[in-house]
N, C-alpha and C positions, 0 to 999 in steps of 0.2 A: 614505392608507392607512395601516394599521398596519403597524408594524415586522415581525409577525409575517408578513404577505403577502407583502412584500416579499421576503422570505429566501424563503418555500416557490414563487414565482415562477422567483427566480434558479435553485433548484434542480431545475425544469422544464428549464434550458437544459441541451442535452446534454453540451456542455464539463463540467459539476457534476455529471453520472452518476457521472465515474470518480472522484470526490473523495469521493462518497458513499459508495461501494464502499470506497474507502481508508480510509473514517473507521471504517463498519463493522467493516472486518476490523480497524484499531488500537484501536479499544473491545474486541471481541471477545476478540482475544487479550490484550489488556492484563488485563480482567476474571478468563479462563478461566484462561490460560495462565502468562502471565509471572508475576502475583501469586502463581503456585504455585510457582516455581523459587527453591529456598532461597538465603538469604543468600550462604553461602560461591560461586555461580554468580552473583553479581552483575552481573560483568562482558556476562555474556549477556543478562540482562536488560536492562543499558545500551544495550548494541550493537541487541539487537533492538529497542528504544522509538529510538534515533535512527535506525536505518534508516526505519521507517515513518512517522516523520515527515519525513525526507527525501525519503521516496515522496511525501507529500501536498504537500510543497513544491513538487516537481521538478513535480507536476499541476496544482499553481496556476500555476509558471510556463509551463508549456507552453500551458495554455488560453489564455495572456494575451498569448503572443507568435508571430509567426509566421516562415517560412524556416528557415535554418541555424538558428537562434537554438530555433526549436521543436523540429527534430532534435536539436540538443543537448541537450534537457531530456528530451524522450523516449526519448532514449540514456540517460540518467543512471537514468531510469525503471527500466531494464532491469537495469543495473547492482545500482538499491536491492532489486529482486524476487532477483536471483540473491545476494545477500548474505543477504538474507531466509530464503531456501532454505539458506544454509549455516548461519544461525543455526537454525534449525528442526532440522534435523539434530546439531546438538548439546545440542536443547534433550530432544528425542527421547533422547538417549545419559545426560542427566540422571536422566531415568525416575522423576519424582517429578508428571509432566502424566498424567490418563487418555489412555489410548490418544487416543479418541474425541472429546476435544476439541481432540488435533494433527490428527486428521483435518478437524476444520470448520476449522480456522483453516486448513490447508491447500487445501481448497477453495475459500475464499474467496479466499486467495492466485492460485488457478491461474484464477477469475475475471476477476481485476485482469491477471494478466498476459495473457491472451486479448485482454483488450481492449487495453494497452498494446502489444501485438504488432501487435493489426491494425491502431492506430493508426499505428506507424510504417510496416505495408507500404502504407496509404495515402499519407503524406507521403514513401518512396520511388517510390511510383507517378506521383506529381506531378511530381517533377525532369524 
């Protein structure tokens, strides 16, 4: 089996669908939003990218653990989403990014948030 085929098979695993959504969000936001933020606001760019990477890292960690550790990583994902929302508010204030691109980014983050909060509810129901 080729390397490409095995990676496609792993992406069919439900655990990685959320990671795919996060990576799509991260790639879109980097290409169309973060790159349009002027250097004077580089702190926002840095924090935004850090939080998006943390969201992906916590998703992978939650997919590979169970029990209380999984719930911890899911909670960390909720914190990352909240911080990304705060940073999106700051990006709106910078006013150099077209509103439509911010709306698309918010839509992608909202879909991720729904999945994470659903996963969190599922984990809480297992208790």
